[in-house]
N, C-alpha and C positions, 0 to 999 in steps of 0.2 A: 281769486277765481280758480276753479278747478279746471284743468285742461281736459280736452277730449281724450287724450291718451290715458290720463289718470282715471277718468270715468270708465274707459274700456278695461283698464287693469283691475279696478275694483269690481267690475262686473264679472270678470273671468276667474279671479282668484278663488272665490268659494267653490267653483267646480273644477279647479285645475287638476286635482288628484283623480277625480272621476274621468276627466278627459284623457289623462295619461294612462289610466287603467283601460279605458275603452279603446284607445288607439295604440296600446303597447305592441300588439303584433306588427303593426306597420312601422312603429318607431324602432323596434328591435332590429329590423332589417337595415336601418340606416345608423346604427349605433357608432360605427367607425366614423362616418361623416359628422355626426353630431358631437362625438367625443373630440374630434379634431377641431371643430368650430369652437367648442368650449375651451380647449387648450389655447387656441389662438386668442380668445377673449381674455383668458387669464394672463397670457404674455402681454397683451395690450395694456391690461391694467397695471402690471408690474412696470412696464415702460413708462406709463403715465406717472407712477410714483417716483421713478428715477429722473423724470424730466427736469425738476427744479434743482437737482443736485449740482450739475455743472455751473449753473448761475451762482449757487451758493459758494463754490470754490473760487469763481471769478471775483466775487465781491470780497470774500474773506481773505483769500491767499494772494490775490493779485492787486486789486484796486485799493483795498483798505489796509494792507499789510504795512505799507510805507508810502510816503509821498513820492519817493524815488523808486526806481526798480530795485527790488531786493536782490541780494547776491544769489548766485545759482545754488549754493549749498543750503540755503534756507528755504528754497521752494520745494513743494512736494515732488516726489519721484526723482529728485535730483536734477530737475530740468530748470533751464532759465525761465524767467517769467514770461517772455514772449513765446517760447516754445510751449510752455504749459498753457498759456492762453489759447494758442492755436489748437492744442490737443482738446481743450474744453469746447472750443467752437466746433470742432469736428464731432465731438461727442453729442452736442446739441443737435446737429444735423442728422447724425446717425440714429439717435433715439427717435427723433420726429419721423424719419423715413421708415424705420422699423415699426413704429407704432401705427403709421398709416397703412403699412402692408398687412399687419396682423388684424387691424380693424376691418380692412377689406375682406380678408380671408374669413374672419369670424362671421361677418354679415352675409357674405356670399354663401358660405357653407350652411349657415342656419336657414337662409332663404331657400337654397336648393333642397335641403332636407325637408323643410316645411312644404314646399311645392310637391315633392315626391310623396310625402305622407298623405297630404290632403287630396292629391290626385287619386291615390289608391282608395282613400275613404270615399271620395265622390263616386268613383267607379263602383265600389261595393254598394253604396247607397242607391245608385241608379239601377244596379242589378236587382237589389231588394225590391225597389218600387215596381220593376217589371214583373216580378213574381207575385205581386199582390193580386187579390181577387178583383173582379170587375166591380163588385159592389163598393169596394174601397175607393176606386177611382170615381165612381158616381157620387160618393158622399163628399169627397174632398175636392176642392177646386184645383185645377191644373196649375194656376198661377202660384198657389201656395207651395205646391210640390217643386216647381221650378225655383222658387225662392230658397227652399231648403237645400236644393242641390247646388245652387250657384252662389247666392248672396251670403248665406250663413257660413258656408265653408270658406269662402273668400274672406269673410270678416275674421274668422279664426286665424287665417294666414297673416292678415294685416296686424292683428293684435300680437301674434307671436313675434313678428319681425320688428314692428315699430314700437311696441310697448314692453313685452316681456323681456326681450333681449337687452334694451337699454336699461330696464329696471335691474336686471341681473348684473350688468356692468357697473351700475351705480352702487349696488350693494357691495360688490367685491371691492370697489374703489374705497368706499367708506371704511370697510373692515381693514383694508391695507393701510389707509391713512391713520386709523386709530392705532394699529400695530406700530407704525413708524413713530407716532407721537409718544407712545409708552416706551419705545426703545430709546428715544432721545431724552425725554424728561417725563417720568411717570407722574410727578406731582403736578406739572403744568397740564398734562393730559387729563388728569382727574378733574382739574378746575374747568377745562374746556368741555368735558363731557357733562359737567354738572348742569349746563344750560340746555342740554338736549331735551329734557322733559318740557321745557317752556315752548318748544316748537309745536308740541302736540297738546298743549294745555287747552286750546280752544280750536275745535275743528272748523268753526264758522266765525271768523273774527268780524265779519260784516253783519252779524245777526242783529236784527232790529229789536229794540227793547219793547216789552209789552206795554200797551197803553192802559 
């Protein structure tokens, strides 16, 4: 089943460039805020890629290296296993904390930028409606105009924050994971990527056969 967020994203993607071009004067005023939010999103993605590595060293260099505690000179960084384990535990906590902070900053920054941009768009739209002729207001219903000013712009804000931003984060994460896979073992990475087309082989797996 396709989620509502995916439906919203598919509905807005065809016109995303038109929307950016139309709203560029408002977006340009918040380029520092948007750039900082995107930077926080990038840092959050990098921290997400680093998150499994402390566990990797815990299993490989502490738990599975020997049935007993390994000598201090055999452990990474020249630390004893217990100190190295404590360091890795602190790294797990630090990565999780920093990832939560950057996630909050990216979400808050993009939400604030979207509110400011769309508030200016709503104000410009309202001013434009006020300048229209009386015949226009007699032809179109006031309820439709209110919907355009309120509901449609609010929907753009929700799609931007709840759909476009998570989609961008997922794309960056996938690209980063593919890069790490090729860095570790490019042969295994190619085998893993070979199954990607199967995910898109059928857009509607629950399609009913023709009678």
